[in-house]
LUMRO-141476 format. One record per residue: residue number from 1; residue in one letter; z, x, y of N, C-alpha, C in turn. Coordinates in Angstrom, 1 decimal, always signed. Layout:
LUMRO-141476
    nr   rest     n_up   n_east   n_north    ca_up   ca_east   ca_north     c_up   c_east   c_north
   NUM      a        Z        X         Y        Z         X          Y        Z        X         Y
...
end
This chain:
LUMRO-141476
    nr   rest     n_up   n_east   n_north    ca_up   ca_east   ca_north     c_up   c_east   c_north
     1      m    +60.7     -6.4     +79.2    +61.6      -7.5      +79.3    +63.0     -7.0     +78.9
     2      t    +64.0     -7.3     +79.8    +65.3      -6.9      +79.5    +66.0     -7.6     +78.4
     3      a    +67.1     -7.0     +77.8    +67.8      -7.6      +76.7    +68.3     -9.0     +77.1
     4      l    +68.7     -9.2     +78.3    +69.2     -10.5      +78.8    +68.1    -11.5     +78.8
     5      r    +67.0    -11.1     +79.2    +65.8     -12.1      +79.3    +65.4    -12.4     +77.8
     6      l    +65.4    -11.4     +77.0    +65.0     -11.6      +75.6    +66.0    -12.6     +74.9
     7      e    +67.3    -12.4     +75.2    +68.3     -13.3      +74.6    +68.1    -14.8     +75.1
     8      g    +67.8    -14.9     +76.4    +67.5     -16.2      +77.0    +66.3    -16.9     +76.4
     9      a    +65.3    -16.1     +76.2    +64.1     -16.6      +75.6    +64.3    -17.1     +74.1
    10      a    +65.1    -16.3     +73.4    +65.5     -16.7      +72.0    +66.3    -18.0     +72.0
    11      h    +67.2    -18.1     +72.9    +68.0     -19.4      +73.0    +67.1    -20.6     +73.3
    12      a    +66.1    -20.3     +74.2    +65.2     -21.4      +74.6    +64.3    -21.9     +73.4
    13      i    +63.9    -20.9     +72.6    +63.1     -21.3      +71.4    +63.9    -22.1     +70.4
    14      l    +65.2    -21.7     +70.2    +66.1     -22.5      +69.3    +66.3    -23.9     +69.9
    15      a    +66.5    -24.0     +71.1    +66.7     -25.3      +71.8    +65.5    -26.2     +71.6
    16      r    +64.3    -25.6     +71.8    +63.1     -26.3      +71.8    +62.8    -26.8     +70.4
    17      n    +63.2    -26.1     +69.3    +63.0     -26.5      +68.0    +64.1    -27.2     +67.3
    18      d    +65.2    -27.5     +68.1    +66.3     -28.2      +67.6    +66.0    -29.7     +67.4
    19      r    +66.3    -30.2     +66.2    +66.0     -31.6      +66.0    +67.3    -32.4     +65.6
    20      g    +68.4    -32.0     +66.2    +69.6     -32.7      +66.0    +70.4    -32.2     +64.8
    21      g    +70.8    -30.9     +64.9    +71.6     -30.3      +63.9    +70.8    -29.5     +62.9
    22      y    +69.5    -29.6     +62.9    +68.6     -28.7      +62.1    +67.5    -28.2     +63.0
    23      t    +66.9    -27.1     +62.6    +65.8     -26.5      +63.4    +64.5    -26.4     +62.7
    24      v    +63.4    -26.7     +63.3    +62.1     -26.6      +62.7    +61.5    -25.2     +63.0
    25      p    +60.8    -24.6     +62.1    +60.2     -23.3      +62.4    +59.2    -23.4     +63.6
    26      t    +58.3    -24.5     +63.6    +57.4     -24.7      +64.7    +57.3    -26.2     +64.9
    27      d    +56.8    -26.6     +66.0    +56.8     -28.1      +66.4    +55.9    -28.9     +65.5
    28      r    +54.7    -28.4     +65.3    +53.7     -29.2      +64.5    +53.3    -28.6     +63.2
    29      l    +53.1    -27.3     +63.2    +52.7     -26.7      +61.9    +53.7    -26.8     +60.8
    30      y    +55.0    -26.7     +61.2    +56.1     -26.8      +60.2    +57.2    -27.7     +60.8
    31      p    +57.0    -29.0     +60.8    +57.9     -29.9      +61.6    +59.1    -30.4     +60.8
    32      f    +59.5    -29.7     +59.8    +60.7     -30.1      +59.0    +61.7    -29.0     +58.9
    33      q    +62.8    -29.2     +58.2    +63.7     -28.1      +58.0    +63.3    -27.3     +56.7
    34      w    +63.1    -26.0     +57.0    +62.8     -25.1      +55.9    +64.0    -24.3     +55.5
    35      n    +64.2    -24.1     +54.2    +65.4     -23.5      +53.6    +65.8    -22.1     +54.2
    36      w    +65.0    -21.1     +54.0    +65.5     -19.8      +54.4    +65.3    -19.6     +55.9
    37      d    +64.3    -20.3     +56.5    +64.2     -20.3      +58.0    +65.6    -20.7     +58.6
    38      s    +66.1    -21.8     +58.1    +67.4     -22.3      +58.6    +68.5    -21.3     +58.4
    39      a    +68.5    -20.6     +57.3    +69.6     -19.6      +57.0    +69.5    -18.5     +58.1
    40      f    +68.4    -18.1     +58.4    +68.2     -17.0      +59.5    +68.6    -17.6     +60.9
    41      v    +68.2    -18.9     +61.1    +68.5     -19.5      +62.3    +70.0    -19.7     +62.5
    42      a    +70.7    -20.0     +61.4    +72.2     -20.1      +61.5    +72.8    -18.8     +61.9
    43      m    +72.2    -17.7     +61.4    +72.8     -16.4      +61.8    +72.5    -16.1     +63.3
    44      g    +71.4    -16.6     +63.8    +71.1     -16.5      +65.2    +72.1    -17.3     +66.1
    45      f    +72.3    -18.6     +65.7    +73.2     -19.5      +66.4    +74.6    -18.9     +66.4
    46      a    +75.0    -18.2     +65.3    +76.4     -17.7      +65.2    +76.7    -16.7     +66.3
    47      a    +75.7    -16.1     +66.9    +75.9     -15.2      +68.0    +76.4    -15.8     +69.3
    48      f    +76.2    -17.2     +69.4    +76.6     -17.8      +70.7    +77.1    -19.2     +70.5
    49      d    +77.0    -19.8     +69.3    +77.4     -21.2      +69.1    +77.7    -21.4     +67.6
    50      v    +78.9    -21.0     +67.2    +79.3     -21.1      +65.8    +79.3    -22.5     +65.2
    51      d    +79.7    -23.4     +66.0    +79.7     -24.8      +65.5    +78.3    -25.2     +65.2
    52      r    +77.3    -24.9     +66.0    +75.9     -25.2      +65.7    +75.4    -24.5     +64.5
    53      a    +75.8    -23.2     +64.3    +75.4     -22.4      +63.2    +75.9    -23.1     +61.9
    54      y    +77.2    -23.6     +61.9    +77.6     -24.3      +60.7    +76.8    -25.6     +60.5
    55      r    +76.5    -26.2     +61.5    +75.7     -27.5      +61.4    +74.4    -27.3     +60.8
    56      e    +73.7    -26.2     +61.1    +72.4     -25.9      +60.5    +72.5    -25.8     +59.0
    57      l    +73.5    -25.1     +58.5    +73.7     -25.0      +57.1    +74.1    -26.3     +56.4
    58      e    +75.0    -27.1     +57.2    +75.4     -28.4      +56.6    +74.2    -29.4     +56.5
    59      r    +73.3    -29.4     +57.5    +72.2     -30.2      +57.4    +71.3    -29.8     +56.3
    60      l    +71.2    -28.5     +56.0    +70.3     -28.0      +54.9    +70.8    -28.5     +53.6
    61      v    +72.1    -28.5     +53.3    +72.6     -28.9      +52.0    +72.7    -30.4     +51.9
    62      e    +72.4    -31.1     +52.9    +72.2     -32.6      +52.7    +71.1    -32.8     +51.7
    63      g    +70.1    -31.9     +51.6    +69.0     -32.1      +50.7    +69.2    -31.4     +49.4
    64      q    +70.4    -30.8     +49.1    +70.6     -30.1      +47.8    +70.6    -31.1     +46.7
    65      w    +69.9    -30.7     +45.6    +69.8     -31.6      +44.4    +71.1    -31.6     +43.6
    66      d    +71.3    -32.6     +42.8    +72.5     -32.7      +42.0    +72.6    -31.5     +41.0
    67      d    +71.5    -30.9     +40.6    +71.6     -29.7      +39.7    +71.9    -28.4     +40.5
    68      g    +72.0    -28.5     +41.8    +72.4     -27.3      +42.6    +71.2    -26.7     +43.4
    69      m    +70.0    -27.0     +43.1    +68.9     -26.4      +43.8    +68.8    -26.8     +45.2
    70      i    +68.6    -25.9     +46.1    +68.4     -26.2      +47.6    +66.9    -26.1     +47.8
    71      p    +66.2    -27.3     +48.0    +64.8     -27.3      +48.1    +64.3    -26.5     +49.3
    72      h    +63.0    -26.1     +49.2    +62.5     -25.3      +50.3    +62.2    -26.1     +51.6
    73      i    +62.0    -27.4     +51.5    +61.8     -28.3      +52.6    +62.7    -29.5     +52.5
    74      v    +63.4    -29.9     +53.6    +64.1     -31.1      +53.7    +63.4    -32.0     +54.7
    75      f    +62.9    -33.1     +54.3    +62.2     -34.0      +55.2    +63.1    -35.0     +55.9
    76      h    +63.9    -34.5     +56.9    +64.9     -35.4      +57.5    +64.2    -36.6     +58.3
    77      a    +63.1    -36.3     +58.9    +62.4     -37.3      +59.7    +60.9    -37.3     +59.4
    78      p    +60.2    -38.4     +59.5    +58.8     -38.4      +59.1    +57.9    -37.6     +60.2
    79      s    +56.8    -37.1     +59.7    +55.8     -36.4      +60.6    +54.5    -36.5     +59.9
    80      d    +53.4    -36.7     +60.6    +52.1     -36.8      +60.0    +51.3    -35.5     +60.3
    81      t    +52.0    -34.4     +60.7    +51.3     -33.2      +61.1    +51.3    -32.1     +60.0
    82      y    +51.9    -32.5     +58.8    +52.1     -31.5      +57.8    +51.6    -32.1     +56.4
    83      f    +51.0    -31.2     +55.6    +50.6     -31.5      +54.2    +51.0    -30.3     +53.4
    84      p    +51.6    -30.6     +52.2    +51.9     -31.9      +51.5    +53.2    -32.4     +52.0
    85      g    +53.3    -33.7     +52.3    +54.5     -34.4      +52.7    +55.3    -34.9     +51.5
    86      p    +56.3    -35.7     +51.7    +57.2     -36.2      +50.7    +56.5    -37.0     +49.7
    87      d    +55.4    -37.7     +50.1    +54.7     -38.6      +49.1    +54.0    -37.8     +48.0
    88      v    +53.6    -36.6     +48.4    +52.9     -35.7      +47.4    +53.9    -35.1     +46.5
    89      w    +55.1    -34.6     +47.0    +56.1     -34.0      +46.2    +56.7    -35.0     +45.3
    90      g    +56.9    -36.3     +45.7    +57.4     -37.4      +44.8    +58.7    -37.1     +44.2
    91      t    +59.6    -36.4     +44.9    +60.9     -36.1      +44.2    +61.9    -37.2     +44.1
    92      k    +61.7    -38.3     +44.9    +62.6     -39.4      +44.8    +64.1    -39.1     +45.0
    93      h    +64.3    -38.1     +45.9    +65.7     -37.7      +46.2    +66.3    -38.6     +47.2
    94      r    +67.6    -38.6     +47.4    +68.2     -39.5      +48.4    +67.8    -39.2     +49.8
    95      i    +67.4    -37.9     +50.0    +66.7     -37.5      +51.2    +65.4    -36.9     +50.7
    96      p    +64.3    -37.3     +51.3    +63.0     -36.7      +50.8    +63.0    -35.2     +50.9
    97      t    +62.6    -34.5     +49.8    +62.6     -33.0      +49.8    +61.3    -32.6     +49.0
    98      s    +61.0    -31.3     +49.1    +60.0     -30.7      +48.3    +60.6    -30.5     +46.9
    99      g    +59.8    -30.0     +45.9    +60.3     -29.9      +44.6    +60.5    -28.5     +44.1
   100      i    +60.4    -27.5     +45.0    +60.6     -26.1      +44.7    +61.7    -25.5     +45.7
   101      t    +62.0    -24.3     +45.6    +63.0     -23.7      +46.4    +62.5    -22.5     +47.3
   102      q    +63.3    -21.7     +47.8    +63.0     -20.5      +48.6    +64.0    -19.5     +48.4
   103      p    +63.8    -18.3     +49.0    +64.8     -17.2      +48.8    +66.2    -17.6     +49.2
   104      p    +67.2    -17.3     +48.4    +68.6     -17.8      +48.6    +69.3    -17.0     +49.6
   105      v    +68.8    -17.0     +50.8    +69.5     -16.3      +51.9    +70.8    -17.1     +52.4
   106      f    +70.9    -18.3     +51.9    +72.0     -19.1      +52.3    +73.4    -18.4     +52.2
   107      g    +73.6    -17.7     +51.1    +74.9     -17.0      +50.9    +75.1    -15.9     +51.9
   108      m    +74.1    -15.2     +52.3    +74.2     -14.2      +53.4    +74.5    -14.9     +54.7
   109      a    +73.8    -16.0     +55.0    +74.1     -16.7      +56.2    +75.5    -17.2     +56.3
   110      l    +76.0    -17.8     +55.2    +77.3     -18.3      +55.2    +78.4    -17.3     +55.5
   111      r    +78.2    -16.1     +54.9    +79.2     -15.0      +55.2    +79.1    -14.6     +56.7
   112      h    +77.9    -14.5     +57.2    +77.7     -14.1      +58.6    +78.3    -15.2     +59.5
   113      v    +78.1    -16.4     +59.3    +78.7     -17.5      +60.1    +80.2    -17.5     +60.0
   114      h    +80.7    -17.4     +58.8    +82.1     -17.4      +58.6    +82.8    -16.3     +59.3
   115      e    +82.2    -15.1     +59.3    +82.8     -13.9      +59.9    +82.8    -14.1     +61.5
   116      a    +81.7    -14.7     +61.9    +81.6     -15.0      +63.4    +82.6    -16.0     +63.8
   117      a    +82.9    -17.0     +62.9    +83.9     -18.0      +63.2    +85.3    -17.4     +63.3
   118      l    +85.6    -16.5     +62.3    +86.9     -15.8      +62.3    +87.1    -15.0     +63.6
   119      a    +86.0    -14.3     +64.0    +86.1     -13.4      +65.1    +86.3    -14.1     +66.4
   120      s    +85.7    -15.3     +66.5    +85.8     -16.1      +67.7    +87.0    -17.1     +67.7
   121      g    +87.7    -17.2     +66.6    +88.8     -18.1      +66.5    +88.4    -19.6     +66.5
   122      v    +87.3    -20.0     +65.9    +86.8     -21.4      +65.9    +87.7    -22.2     +65.0
   123      a    +88.2    -23.4     +65.5    +89.1     -24.2      +64.7    +88.3    -24.9     +63.6
   124      g    +88.9    -25.0     +62.4    +88.3     -25.7      +61.3    +87.3    -24.9     +60.5
   125      a    +87.2    -23.6     +60.8    +86.2     -22.8      +60.2    +86.4    -22.7     +58.7
   126      e    +87.7    -22.5     +58.3    +87.9     -22.3      +56.9    +87.5    -23.5     +56.0
   127      e    +87.8    -24.7     +56.5    +87.4     -25.9      +55.8    +85.9    -26.0     +55.7
   128      r    +85.2    -25.8     +56.8    +83.7     -25.9      +56.7    +83.1    -24.8     +55.8
   129      t    +83.7    -23.6     +55.9    +83.2     -22.5      +55.0    +83.4    -22.9     +53.5
   130      k    +84.6    -23.4     +53.2    +84.9     -23.8      +51.8    +83.9    -24.8     +51.3
   131      a    +83.6    -25.8     +52.1    +82.6     -26.8      +51.6    +81.2    -26.2     +51.4
   132      l    +80.8    -25.4     +52.3    +79.5     -24.7      +52.2    +79.5    -23.7     +51.0
   133      f    +80.6    -23.1     +50.8    +80.7     -22.1      +49.7    +80.4    -22.8     +48.4
   134      q    +81.0    -24.0     +48.2    +80.8     -24.8      +47.0    +79.3    -25.1     +46.8
   135      a    +78.6    -25.5     +47.9    +77.2     -25.7      +47.8    +76.4    -24.5     +47.4
   136      a    +76.8    -23.3     +48.0    +76.2     -22.1      +47.7    +76.4    -21.7     +46.3
   137      l    +77.6    -21.8     +45.8    +77.9     -21.5      +44.4    +77.1    -22.3     +43.4
   138      r    +76.9    -23.6     +43.7    +76.1     -24.4      +42.8    +74.6    -24.0     +42.9
   139      s    +74.2    -23.6     +44.0    +72.8     -23.1      +44.2    +72.6    -21.8     +43.4
   140      h    +73.6    -20.8     +43.4    +73.4     -19.6      +42.7    +73.5    -19.8     +41.2
   141      r    +74.3    -20.7     +40.8    +74.4     -21.0      +39.3    +73.1    -21.6     +38.9
   142      w    +72.5    -22.5     +39.7    +71.1     -23.0      +39.4    +70.1    -21.9     +39.2
   143      w    +70.1    -20.9     +40.1    +69.2     -19.8      +40.0    +69.3    -19.1     +38.7
   144      f    +70.5    -18.8     +38.3    +70.7     -18.0      +37.0    +70.4    -18.9     +35.8
   145      e    +70.7    -20.2     +35.9    +70.4     -21.0      +34.7    +69.0    -21.5     +34.6
   146      a    +68.4    -21.8     +35.8    +67.0     -22.4      +35.8    +65.9    -21.3     +35.8
   147      r    +66.2    -20.2     +36.5    +65.1     -19.3      +36.7    +65.3    -17.9     +36.0
   148      d    +66.4    -17.8     +35.2    +66.6     -16.7      +34.3    +67.3    -17.2     +33.1
   149      p    +66.7    -18.1     +32.4    +67.3     -18.8      +31.2    +67.6    -17.8     +30.1
   150      d    +66.8    -16.7     +30.0    +67.0     -15.7      +28.9    +68.0    -14.6     +29.3
   151      g    +68.5    -14.7     +30.5    +69.5     -13.6      +30.9    +68.9    -12.2     +31.0
   152      l    +67.7    -12.2     +31.6    +67.0     -10.9      +31.7    +67.5    -10.1     +32.9
   153      g    +68.1    -10.8     +33.9    +68.5     -10.1      +35.1    +67.4    -10.2     +36.2
   154      l    +66.3    -10.8     +35.9    +65.2     -11.1      +36.8    +65.0    -12.6     +36.9
   155      v    +65.0    -13.1     +38.2    +64.7     -14.5      +38.3    +63.2    -14.7     +38.6
   156      s    +62.6    -15.8     +38.2    +61.2     -16.1      +38.4    +61.0    -17.1     +39.5
   157      i    +59.8    -17.0     +40.1    +59.3     -18.0      +41.0    +58.2    -18.7     +40.3
   158      l    +58.1    -20.0     +40.6    +57.1     -20.9      +40.0    +56.0    -21.3     +40.9
   159      h    +56.0    -20.8     +42.2    +55.0     -21.2      +43.2    +55.1    -20.1     +44.2
   160      p    +53.9    -19.6     +44.8    +53.9     -18.6      +45.8    +54.8    -19.0     +47.0
   161      w    +54.8    -20.3     +47.3    +55.6     -20.8      +48.4    +57.1    -20.6     +48.2
   162      e    +57.6    -20.4     +47.0    +59.0     -20.1      +46.8    +59.4    -18.7     +47.3
   163      s    +58.4    -17.8     +47.3    +58.7     -16.4      +47.6    +59.1    -16.2     +49.1
   164      g    +58.6    -17.1     +50.0    +58.8     -16.8      +51.4    +57.6    -16.0     +52.0
   165      s    +57.0    -15.2     +51.1    +55.8     -14.4      +51.5    +54.6    -15.1     +50.9
   166      d    +54.4    -16.4     +51.3    +53.6     -17.3      +50.7    +52.2    -16.8     +50.3
   167      n    +51.5    -16.2     +51.2    +50.1     -15.9      +51.1    +49.9    -14.4     +50.8
   168      s    +50.9    -13.7     +50.3    +50.8     -12.3      +50.0    +49.8    -12.0     +48.9
   169      p    +49.0    -10.9     +49.1    +48.1     -10.5      +48.0    +48.8    -10.2     +46.7
   170      a    +50.1    -10.0     +46.8    +50.9      -9.7      +45.5    +50.7    -10.9     +44.5
   171      w    +50.4    -12.1     +45.0    +50.3     -13.2      +44.1    +48.9    -13.5     +43.6
   172      d    +47.9    -12.7     +44.1    +46.5     -13.1      +43.9    +46.1    -13.1     +42.4
   173      e    +46.6    -12.1     +41.7    +46.2     -12.0      +40.3    +46.8    -13.2     +39.5
   174      a    +48.1    -13.5     +39.7    +48.7     -14.6      +39.0    +48.1    -15.9     +39.4
   175      l    +47.9    -16.1     +40.7    +47.4     -17.3      +41.3    +46.0    -17.6     +40.8
   176      a    +45.2    -16.6     +40.5    +43.8     -16.8      +40.1    +43.8    -17.5     +38.7
   177      r    +44.9    -17.4     +38.0    +44.9     -18.1      +36.7    +45.3    -19.5     +36.7
   178      v    +45.7    -20.0     +37.9    +46.0     -21.4      +38.1    +44.8    -22.2     +38.3
   179      p    +44.6    -23.4     +37.6    +43.5     -24.2      +37.8    +43.4    -24.7     +39.2
   180      t    +42.2    -25.1     +39.6    +41.9     -25.6      +41.0    +41.9    -27.2     +40.9
   181      t    +42.0    -27.7     +39.7    +41.9     -29.2      +39.6    +43.2    -29.8     +40.0
   182      t    +43.1    -31.0     +40.7    +44.2     -31.8      +41.1    +43.8    -33.2     +41.3
   183      t    +44.6    -34.2     +41.0    +44.3     -35.6      +41.2    +44.8    -36.0     +42.6
   184      t    +45.4    -35.1     +43.4    +45.9     -35.4      +44.7    +44.8    -35.1     +45.8
   185      t    +44.5    -36.0     +46.6    +43.6     -35.8      +47.7    +44.2    -34.8     +48.7
   186      i    +43.6    -33.7     +48.9    +44.1     -32.7      +49.8    +43.7    -32.9     +51.3
   187      r    +44.6    -33.2     +52.1    +44.4     -33.4      +53.5    +45.1    -32.3     +54.4
   188      r    +44.4    -31.2     +54.4    +45.0     -30.1      +55.1    +45.2    -30.4     +56.6
   189      k    +46.4    -30.1     +57.1    +46.7     -30.2      +58.5    +46.9    -28.9     +59.2
   190      d    +47.1    -27.8     +58.4    +47.4     -26.5      +59.0    +46.3    -26.0     +59.8
   191      t    +45.0    -26.2     +59.4    +43.9     -25.6      +60.1    +43.6    -26.4     +61.4
   192      g    +44.3    -27.5     +61.6    +44.2     -28.2      +62.9    +45.1    -27.6     +63.9
   193      h    +46.0    -26.8     +63.5    +47.0     -26.2      +64.4    +46.8    -24.7     +64.6
   194      v    +46.2    -24.1     +63.5    +46.0     -22.6      +63.5    +44.6    -22.3     +63.1
   195      d    +44.0    -21.2     +63.6    +42.7     -20.8      +63.3    +42.6    -20.7     +61.8
   196      a    +41.5    -21.3     +61.2    +41.4     -21.4      +59.8    +41.3    -20.0     +59.1
   197      s    +40.8    -19.0     +59.9    +40.7     -17.6      +59.3    +42.1    -17.0     +59.1
   198      m    +43.1    -17.6     +59.7    +44.5     -17.1      +59.5    +45.3    -17.9     +58.4
   199      r    +44.6    -18.8     +57.8    +45.2     -19.6      +56.8    +44.6    -19.4     +55.4
   200      p    +45.3    -19.9     +54.3    +44.7     -19.8      +53.0    +43.4    -20.5     +52.9
   201      r    +42.6    -20.0     +51.9    +41.3     -20.7      +51.6    +41.5    -22.0     +51.0
   202      d    +40.5    -22.9     +51.0    +40.6     -24.2      +50.4    +40.9    -24.0     +48.9
   203      e    +40.2    -23.0     +48.3    +40.4     -22.8      +46.8    +41.9    -22.4     +46.5
   204      d    +42.5    -21.7     +47.4    +43.9     -21.4      +47.2    +44.8    -22.6     +47.3
   205      y    +44.4    -23.5     +48.3    +45.2     -24.7      +48.5    +45.1    -25.6     +47.3
   206      q    +43.9    -25.6     +46.7    +43.7     -26.4      +45.4    +44.7    -26.0     +44.3
   207      r    +44.9    -24.7     +44.3    +45.8     -24.1      +43.3    +47.3    -24.4     +43.6
   208      f    +47.6    -24.3     +44.9    +48.9     -24.6      +45.4    +49.3    -26.1     +45.0
   209      i    +48.4    -27.0     +45.3    +48.6     -28.4      +45.1    +48.6    -28.7     +43.6
   210      h    +47.8    -28.0     +42.8    +47.8     -28.2      +41.3    +49.3    -27.9     +40.8
   211      l    +49.9    -26.9     +41.3    +51.3     -26.6      +40.9    +52.2    -27.6     +41.4
   212      v    +52.1    -28.1     +42.6    +53.0     -29.2      +43.1    +52.9    -30.4     +42.2
   213      c    +51.7    -30.8     +41.8    +51.5     -32.0      +41.0    +52.0    -31.7     +39.6
   214      l    +51.9    -30.5     +39.1    +52.3     -30.2      +37.7    +53.8    -30.3     +37.7
   215      y    +54.5    -29.8     +38.7    +56.0     -29.8      +38.7    +56.5    -31.3     +39.0
   216      r    +55.7    -32.0     +39.7    +56.1     -33.4      +40.0    +56.2    -34.2     +38.6
   217      l    +55.3    -33.9     +37.7    +55.3     -34.6      +36.4    +56.5    -34.2     +35.6
   218      c    +57.1    -33.1     +35.9    +58.3     -32.6      +35.1    +59.6    -33.3     +35.5
   219      d    +59.5    -34.2     +36.5    +60.7     -35.1      +36.9    +61.9    -34.2     +37.2
   220      k    +61.7    -33.2     +38.0    +62.8     -32.4      +38.5    +63.5    -31.6     +37.4
   221      d    +63.0    -31.5     +36.3    +63.7     -30.8      +35.2    +63.2    -29.3     +35.2
   222      p    +64.1    -28.4     +35.5    +63.7     -27.0      +35.6    +63.2    -26.4     +34.3
   223      q    +63.8    -26.8     +33.2    +63.3     -26.3      +31.9    +61.9    -26.7     +31.6
   224      r    +61.6    -28.0     +31.9    +60.2     -28.5      +31.7    +59.3    -27.8     +32.7
   225      q    +59.7    -27.5     +33.9    +58.9     -26.8      +34.9    +58.5    -25.4     +34.4
   226      c    +59.5    -24.7     +33.9    +59.3     -23.3      +33.4    +58.3    -23.3     +32.2
   227      a    +58.5    -24.3     +31.4    +57.6     -24.4      +30.2    +56.2    -24.7     +30.6
   228      a    +56.0    -25.6     +31.6    +54.7     -26.0      +32.0    +54.0    -25.1     +33.0
   229      a    +54.8    -24.1     +33.6    +54.3     -23.3      +34.7    +53.0    -22.6     +34.5
   230      a    +52.1    -22.9     +35.4    +50.8     -22.1      +35.3    +50.9    -20.8     +36.2
   231      f    +52.1    -20.7     +36.9    +52.3     -19.6      +37.7    +53.8    -19.3     +37.6
   232      k    +54.1    -18.1     +37.0    +55.5     -17.7      +36.8    +55.6    -16.2     +37.0
   233      v    +56.3    -15.8     +38.0    +56.4     -14.3      +38.3    +57.8    -13.9     +38.5
   234      a    +58.2    -12.9     +37.7    +59.6     -12.3      +37.9    +59.5    -11.4     +39.2
   235      d    +60.0    -12.0     +40.3    +59.8     -11.4      +41.6    +61.0    -10.5     +42.0
   236      v    +60.7     -9.2     +42.2    +61.7      -8.3      +42.5    +62.4     -8.6     +43.8
   237      q    +61.6     -9.0     +44.8    +62.2      -9.4      +46.1    +63.2    -10.5     +46.0
   238      m    +62.8    -11.6     +45.2    +63.7     -12.7      +45.1    +65.0    -12.3     +44.3
   239      t    +64.9    -11.4     +43.3    +66.0     -11.0      +42.5    +66.9    -10.1     +43.4
   240      a    +66.4     -9.3     +44.3    +67.2      -8.5      +45.2    +67.9     -9.3     +46.2
   241      i    +67.2    -10.3     +46.8    +67.9     -11.2      +47.7    +69.0    -12.0     +47.1
   242      l    +68.8    -12.5     +45.8    +69.8     -13.2      +45.1    +71.0    -12.3     +44.8
   243      a    +70.8    -11.0     +44.5    +71.9     -10.1      +44.2    +72.7     -9.9     +45.5
   244      r    +72.0     -9.6     +46.6    +72.7      -9.4      +47.9    +73.5    -10.7     +48.3
   245      a    +72.9    -11.8     +48.2    +73.6     -13.1      +48.5    +74.8    -13.3     +47.6
   246      t    +74.6    -13.0     +46.4    +75.8     -13.2      +45.4    +76.9    -12.3     +45.8
   247      a    +76.6    -11.0     +46.2    +77.7     -10.1      +46.6    +78.3    -10.7     +47.9
   248      d    +77.6    -11.2     +48.8    +78.1     -11.8      +50.0    +79.1    -13.0     +49.7
   249      l    +78.7    -13.8     +48.7    +79.5     -14.9      +48.3    +80.9    -14.4     +47.8
end
């Protein structure tokens, strides 16, 4: 396939997954806006549509919490093809969101989009960048305060889904210590879209949802979440991404 055809195919995928200013990773398996997916998507849009790239980031920060956290999922529109949905997360945010975050690629994406805007002479770019910069700054401050409260220089993740490498064997040892008990009825939708052999085991999902319910009881308080965490890993990948994104900011 030629470079031109590859580019056209990439544009077609973005157009197909566009939901009005935000992009879903896939139509049914992941039918909402995901945090770091959208950051990468914004960098892709910046290659040919800077306005749309800005819009991707602007829609993402619509879900930003008052304390600065950018959640890993923003539920802009309802869908019954994904579990756990907003009813399970129970965050009671002005826009339904999940209760955990994802790698802070946002700062990298903002720099990339801003530089693309300057190069193409897009009107109003400075104002849009300034507004998004404030959102990014609040997010980074949240990371340092909420996930490195002791100032060790390493930030922690409290759920494998926060890592972006959700089902990596790197989490097996820590995840095995998480109880499988949960009061939430698990209604898996993923295995209806993808071969079950390619997805986590039911036992793993019970642990995932145990953590979701545990943090829901903490009422969005990161200090209570850290204290209650049955899964807490100082993730080198996450720390490195945060360091790079901070430098980009």
